[in-house]
Structure formats: structure tokens, C-alpha cells
C-alpha positions in Angstrom: 25.8 62.2 16.0 22.6 60.2 16.2 22.3 60.0 12.4 25.9 58.7 12.2 25.1 56.0 14.8 22.0 55.0 12.7 24.1 54.7 9.6 26.7 52.6 11.3 24.0 50.4 12.8 22.4 49.9 9.3 25.8 49.1 7.8 26.5 46.6 10.5 23.1 45.0 10.1 23.6 44.8 6.3 27.0 43.2 6.7 25.5 40.7 9.1 22.8 39.8 6.7 25.2 39.6 3.9 27.4 37.2 6.0 24.3 35.0 6.8 23.2 34.9 3.1 26.8 34.1 2.0 27.0 31.3 4.6 23.6 30.0 3.5 24.6 29.9 -0.2 27.9 28.3 0.6 26.3 25.5 2.6 23.8 24.9 -0.2 26.4 24.2 -2.8 26.3 20.8 -4.5 28.9 18.2 -3.6 30.4 17.1 -6.9 31.9 14.0 -5.3 28.5 12.6 -4.2 27.7 9.2 -5.8 24.7 7.1 -5.1 25.3 4.5 -7.8 25.5 1.7 -5.2 21.8 2.5 -4.3 20.5 2.1 -7.8 17.9 -0.7 -8.4 18.9 -3.2 -11.0 15.7 -4.7 -12.3 16.1 -8.0 -14.2 14.0 -8.9 -17.2 11.7 -11.9 -16.5 9.5 -13.5 -19.2 5.8 -13.5 -18.3 5.7 -17.3 -18.4 8.6 -17.5 -15.9 7.2 -14.9 -13.5 5.3 -16.1 -10.5 3.3 -12.9 -10.6 1.5 -14.1 -13.7 0.1 -17.2 -11.9 -0.7 -15.3 -8.8 -2.8 -12.9 -10.8 -4.7 -15.8 -12.3 -5.1 -17.5 -8.9 -6.5 -14.3 -7.4 -8.9 -13.8 -10.3 -10.3 -17.3 -9.9 -10.4 -17.1 -6.1 -13.8 -17.6 -4.5 -13.6 -16.2 -1.0 -16.9 -16.1 0.9 -16.8 -12.6 2.4 -20.2 -13.2 4.0 -18.6 -15.9 6.2 -15.6 -13.9 7.3 -16.3 -14.5 11.1 -16.4 -18.2 10.6 -13.3 -18.1 8.5 -11.5 -16.0 11.2 -12.2 -18.7 13.8 -11.0 -21.3 11.4 -7.8 -19.4 10.9 -7.2 -19.0 14.6 -7.1 -22.7 14.9 -9.4 -22.9 17.9 -12.4 -24.2 16.0 -12.4 -26.6 13.1 -15.3 -26.6 10.7 -14.9 -29.6 8.4 -17.7 -28.5 6.1 -16.5 -25.0 5.7 -13.0 -26.2 5.0 -14.2 -28.7 2.4 -16.3 -26.1 0.7 -13.5 -23.5 0.6 -10.9 -26.0 -0.7 -13.4 -27.5 -3.2 -14.3 -24.1 -4.6 -10.7 -23.1 -5.0 -8.8 -26.1 -6.3 -7.7 -24.1 -9.4 -6.5 -21.1 -7.4 -4.6 -23.4 -5.0 -2.9 -25.2 -8.0 -2.0 -21.8 -9.5 -0.6 -20.6 -6.2 1.6 -23.7 -6.0 2.8 -23.1 -9.6 3.7 -19.5 -8.7 5.7 -20.7 -5.7 7.5 -23.2 -7.9 8.7 -20.4 -10.2 12.3 -19.2 -9.7 11.2 -15.6 -9.7 8.3 -13.4 -8.5 8.5 -9.8 -9.8 5.7 -7.3 -9.6 5.3 -4.5 -12.2 7.8 -1.7 -11.6 6.7 0.6 -8.8 6.5 4.2 -10.1 5.2 6.0 -7.1 3.9 5.5 -3.5 0.4 5.7 -5.0 0.6 2.6 -7.1 -2.2 0.1 -6.8 -1.6 -2.5 -3.9 -4.9 -4.3 -4.3 -3.3 -7.5 -5.4 -1.7 -7.9 -2.0 -5.1 -8.4 -0.5 -5.7 -11.3 -2.9 -2.3 -12.8 -1.9 -3.4 -12.7 1.7 -6.5 -14.7 0.9 -4.4 -17.2 -1.0 -2.1 -17.6 2.0 -5.1 -18.2 4.3 -6.4 -20.8 1.8 -3.0 -22.6 2.0 -3.3 -22.6 5.8 -6.7 -24.3 5.6 -5.2 -26.8 3.1 -2.3 -27.6 5.5 -4.7 -28.2 8.5 -7.1 -30.3 6.4 -4.2 -32.5 5.2 -2.9 -33.0 8.8 -6.4 -34.0 10.0 -6.6 -36.5 7.2 -3.4 -38.1 8.4 -1.3 -36.8 5.5 1.4 -35.3 7.7 4.2 -35.0 5.2 1.8 -33.2 2.8 0.7 -30.9 5.6 4.3 -30.0 6.5 4.9 -29.4 2.7 1.9 -27.1 2.6 3.1 -25.1 5.7 6.6 -24.8 4.2 5.1 -23.5 1.0 3.6 -20.6 2.9 7.1 -19.7 4.3 8.5 -20.0 0.8 5.7 -17.8 -0.6 6.5 -15.1 2.0 10.2 -15.4 1.1 9.3 -14.8 -2.6 7.1 -11.8 -1.9 9.9 -10.2 0.1 11.9 -10.2 -3.1 9.2 -9.2 -5.5 10.8 -5.8 -6.3 8.5 -3.7 -4.3 8.6 -1.3 -1.4 8.6 -1.7 2.4 4.9 -2.5 2.4 5.5 -5.4 0.0 8.3 -6.8 2.1 6.2 -6.5 5.3 3.4 -8.4 3.7 5.8 -11.1 2.6 7.3 -11.2 6.1 3.8 -11.7 7.6 3.1 -14.6 5.2 6.4 -16.1 6.3 5.5 -15.8 10.0 2.1 -17.4 9.2 3.8 -20.4 7.7 6.4 -20.7 10.5 3.6 -20.6 13.1 1.8 -23.4 11.2 5.0 -25.5 11.2 5.3 -25.0 15.0 1.7 -26.1 15.5 2.3 -29.2 13.4 5.5 -30.1 15.2 3.6 -30.3 18.5 1.3 -33.1 17.4 3.3 -34.8 14.6 4.2 -38.5 14.4 6.8 -38.0 11.7 10.2 -39.6 12.4 13.3 -37.5 13.4 14.7 -38.1 9.9 11.5 -36.8 8.2 11.4 -33.7 10.5 15.1 -33.0 9.8 14.2 -32.4 6.2 12.0 -29.4 7.2 14.6 -28.1 9.7 17.2 -28.1 6.9 14.8 -26.4 4.4 14.4 -23.5 6.8 18.1 -22.7 6.6 17.5 -21.0 3.3 14.4 -19.2 4.5 15.9 -16.8 7.0 15.7 -13.1 6.2 15.6 -12.5 2.4 18.8 -10.5 2.2 18.5 -9.8 -1.6 14.9 -8.9 -1.2 15.5 -6.5 1.7 18.5 -4.9 -0.1 16.4 -4.2 -3.2 13.5 -3.0 -1.0 15.8 -0.4 0.6 17.1 0.6 -2.8 13.6 1.0 -4.2 12.5 3.1 -1.3 15.6 5.3 -1.7 14.9 5.7 -5.4 11.3 6.8 -4.8 12.4 9.1 -1.9 14.7 10.9 -4.3 11.9 11.4 -6.8 9.7 12.8 -4.1 12.4 15.3 -3.1 12.8 16.3 -6.7 9.0 17.1 -6.7 9.3 19.2 -3.6 12.4 21.0 -5.1 10.5 21.8 -8.3 7.3 22.8 -6.6 5.2 19.8 -7.7 2.4 18.3 -5.5 3.0 15.0 -3.8 0.7 12.0 -4.0 -1.7 11.2 -1.3 0.2 8.2 -0.1 3.7 9.8 -0.2 5.4 9.5 3.2 6.5 13.1 2.7 3.0 14.4 1.9 2.6 15.7 5.5 5.3 18.3 4.8 2.5 20.4 3.4 3.0 23.0 0.7 6.0 21.9 -1.4 6.5 25.4 -2.7 6.9 26.7 0.8 9.5 24.1 1.7 11.5 24.6 -1.5 13.6 27.5 -0.3 15.0 25.5 2.6 15.7 22.3 0.7 19.1 21.3 -0.6 18.5 18.3 -2.8 22.1 17.2 -2.9 22.6 17.5 0.8 19.3 15.7 1.5 20.3 12.9 -0.9 23.6 12.6 0.8 22.0 12.3 4.3 19.4 9.8 3.0 22.1 7.7 1.2 24.1 7.5 4.5 21.0 6.3 6.4 20.1 3.7 3.7 23.7 2.4 3.6 23.7 2.0 7.3 20.5 -0.1 7.1 21.9 -2.1 4.3 25.0 -2.9 6.3 22.7 -4.0 9.2 21.2 -6.8 7.2 24.3 -8.9 7.8 24.6 -8.1 11.5 22.6 -8.5 14.8 20.8 -5.4 16.0 23.2 -5.1 18.9 26.2 -4.9 16.5 24.8 -1.9 14.7 25.6 1.8 15.6 23.4 2.8 18.5 22.8 6.3 17.0 20.6 4.7 14.3 18.0 3.9 16.9 17.6 7.4 18.4 15.7 10.4 17.1 17.4 12.4 14.4 18.8 15.9 14.7 18.0 16.3 18.4 21.5 17.9 18.8 20.6 20.8 16.5 18.6 23.9 17.1 16.2 25.3 14.5 18.6 28.2 13.8 21.5 25.8 13.2 19.4 23.8 10.8 18.2 26.9 9.0 21.8 28.2 8.6 22.8 24.8 7.4 20.8 25.5 4.3 18.8 22.2 4.4 16.2 22.6 7.1 13.5 20.9 5.1 15.8 18.1 3.9 16.9 17.2 7.5 13.3 17.1 8.6 12.4 14.8 5.6 15.2 12.4 6.5 14.2 12.4 10.1 10.6 11.6 9.2 11.8 8.6 7.1 14.2 7.2 9.7 11.8 5.3 12.0 10.3 3.1 9.2 13.7 2.3 7.7 15.3 1.5 11.0 12.2 -0.4 12.0 13.0 -2.8 9.1 16.1 -3.9 11.1 13.7 -5.1 13.8 11.6 -6.9 11.2 14.8 -8.6 9.9 15.8 -9.8 13.4 12.3 -11.0 14.1 12.3 -13.1 11.0 15.6 -14.7 11.8 14.7 -15.5 15.4 11.4 -16.9 14.3 13.1 -19.3 11.8 15.7 -20.2 14.4 13.1 -20.8 17.1 11.1 -23.0 14.7 14.2 -25.1 14.0 15.0 -25.3 17.7 11.4 -26.5 18.4 11.8 -29.3 15.9 15.1 -30.4 17.6 13.5 -30.2 21.0 10.6 -32.4 19.8 13.0 -35.0 18.5 14.9 -35.0 21.8 11.7 -35.1 23.9 10.4 -38.1 21.9 13.6 -40.0 22.5 14.2 -39.1 26.1 10.7 -38.5 27.4 11.7 -35.1 28.7 13.1 -31.8 27.6 16.9 -31.3 27.9 18.3 -29.2 30.8 20.3 -27.2 28.4 20.2 -26.5 24.7 23.8 -27.7 24.5 22.4 -31.2 24.8 21.0 -30.8 21.2 24.4 -30.3 19.7 25.6 -32.0 17.5 23.0 -34.8 17.2 20.0 -32.6 16.5 21.6 -29.3 15.6 25.0 -28.2 14.4 25.0 -25.4 16.9 22.6 -23.6 19.3 20.6 -21.1 17.2 21.5 -17.5 17.7 19.2 -14.6 18.6 19.6 -12.1 15.8 18.8 -9.2 18.1 21.8 -9.5 20.4 23.9 -12.1 18.7 23.8 -14.5 21.6 22.2 -18.0 21.8 18.4 -18.1 22.0 17.3 -18.3 25.7 15.6 -21.4 27.0 13.6 -22.0 30.1 12.8 -25.8 30.4 10.8 -25.4 33.6 8.5 -22.9 31.9 8.7 -24.6 28.6 9.8 -21.5 26.8 12.2 -20.4 24.1 12.7 -16.7 23.8 14.6 -13.9 22.1 15.4 -10.6 23.9 13.4 -8.7 21.2 13.6 -5.1 20.1 14.7 -3.6 23.4 17.8 -5.9 23.5 17.1 -6.7 27.2 16.6 -10.1 28.7 13.3 -9.8 30.5 13.3 -13.4 31.7 10.8 -14.6 29.1 8.1 -12.0 29.7 6.4 -11.1 26.5 4.8 -7.9 27.7 5.0 -5.6 30.7 2.2 -4.1 32.8 1.6 -1.5 30.2 1.4 -4.1 27.4 4.6 -3.0 25.9 6.5 -5.7 24.0 9.5 -7.2 25.8 10.9 -10.6 24.9 9.8 -12.6 21.8 8.4 -15.8 23.4 7.8 -19.2 21.7 6.0 -21.8 23.8 6.9 -25.5 23.9 3.6 -27.3 23.9 4.7 -30.9 24.3 
């Protein structure tokens, strides 16, 4: 009797294991209907002579940046201290680099060599940062010399340069660098607006120019697609047991061979494609209009057993690991748009203040004479907030909450994005 019970138990256990294995194999089957053609990167051919990258490489090669005076340069960049001699030396030593930078910005296209892996060389980005800093010094030097139009042109070039870098055909890191350049230029324009004597008509030229320098939709779209393409390559390496590069965002998964047995490449690609498509759709909308589930942790509703039985445990973890950086780009997009909008609004307020001797009680007073409409906060889709008594313009920021113009809380966590009115 005991032997019979053991046999029945073993048979039951065997049938159970067979059922689990069958379920595992079924869930790992490829989906023949999956198509990610819409996420493919279409890279255009650009002749060397028409590519801004060519002239940036030349500008960087000729750049003479005094590394031993970095502390002095940092103070110069902060704008709190002006060293006329250092500025003159820096600009005098780099006339050729500055001219080549201007030539690069004047090109219709800026395209870096095709990115093959996350370990590709990024050294040139450091040189581009130095060129941007050089242009900032150039703008301030022009303004101090009374050449205000040329100073505004210089600051606008920095914004344009950042806009170009965002569309250079690279990864998220390239886009972020471009976005930082753009913010540097916008900050410089806001500083110039505070003290300028340019007429309303002259400043309106720069306000209009900024219309085309909001988030680089084409650049961000191609950035997402490039990241997706490399992510698929990395997954294929894991599936085939190859080692990942040191800079791969998936390298922390550890031994690829160990993960191989719980990775379904088709299922992972489908999950990743869904996430990228959601982010691509978000480029055209405010953050508040996007599905809220994108901004919460992935797979919190599944147990480890459910993920294991789903046949794609490793794949779901990989997608979950990639989600924060991708969704974070939506915040970057919103920050860019609000920064451009706030800069345009500041120009309009400056014109109003000069004519009326005071700030308006409401932003509606700027429409339609100074602005066609009150600029919108790209985070929540509502008009930018304005506190004339505190001389502030602000956006609700990443948390989508109106914190009354507070930039940080007691724990130094970011709240609203605040722009001061210094006139």
C-alpha cells in the first residue's frame, strides 16, 4: 500500500512538472505578428563637407583651453566675477576654434559617426563642452563691449548648438549633453535680457527665434530609436551567451549565460517596443497627459514565481531596469520646453516693464501685444505660473504639483522649476 502511494505521488509530481514545463515552453513561443519596423533608425547620408561634425572636430583639435586655470575659468562661467584679461587671452587664443564652431552651427546637419555600442568613444563631447563655455565668454565679452545684438546672437548660437547636438544621431547621453548646452544658452539670454537696452522690436527677434528651439522632436525620436536598437543588440548578446561591454546599461545583470535560460528575446523586444512607443508618443504631449503607469515601478504586481512561469523573467527585469532612464527623458523634454517658454515670457515682461514702469498684475496683460498667448507649462499643460509680488515665473516641475513657487523642500528635493525676474 505504501509503495502504491509512493508511485502515485511520483506520477502526480511528474505530471505537475510536465505541466509546468509545457506552460513554460508555450509562453516562450515567438509571436510571428511582432513588428518593430517603426522603431528602426533611418540614418541619412551627409557629405563630410556638409556635416557640422567635421568642423567641430577641427575646432576641438585647435582648442587651447588652460586646464591649469580651471578655478578661475569656473568663476568666470558663474558670472559672479569678470576677469577681462583672462577673457581676452582665452578668446585671443581660440579665434580659429570659435570661427569653426560658428561654421559648424551654420551647417544644416550635425551627425556623429554611427554608434555601434554603449562603449563607443564619447571623448569629443568633452571638447564640445569647452567650445560651449568659450561661446559663453564670447557673449559676455561682447555685451560688456556694448555690442548687445552680437551678444544676443552669440547666446542664441549656444541654444542652436544644443539643438543640433540633440539631433546628432546619438544616444541618450548625447541628447542630454545637447540639452545642457541649450539650457546654458537660454540662461545666458535671460541674463542679457535683465540688463539690455535693445528695443522691443529687436528683442522680439530673439523671442521669435526661440519658437523653433523647443524640444528637438526629431532628435529625441531618433535618440529613442537608437537606444532601442542597441538594447536589442545587447539582449541578443545575452541570449547567445556573449559578454556585455563595460558601459552597457545591462552589464549589471551579471553572467549572461546564467540569464539565458529565463530570457525570451521576442517577448522582451515586445515589452521594450511598447515602452519606447509610449515614450515616443509622449514627445507631443504634456507629462500630465501621459499614462500614469509609465511613471511607477515596473512589474510590482507580479511575484517572482509568476515571472518565472511567464518564461521571460530576465527579460522583464531588463525592461524594468531600462525604464527609469527612458521615462526620465520625458521630464527632460518638459524642462526644455518650459525653459524656452519662460525665456520668451521673460523677454515679454521686460518689454512691458520698460513701457509701464512695473510688472503686469497678470500674464494676460501681455497678450496679444507682446505674446500671441500665455506660454504653457509642458509638465501639466496649463499656463506658466506667475507671482509678480515675488517676481517669479515657475513651472510645477516633475512632481506635477503647484508648490507655490518653491524650488526645493526642507530635504532639498526638487519642487517647482523657478525663474526669477531680476528687473
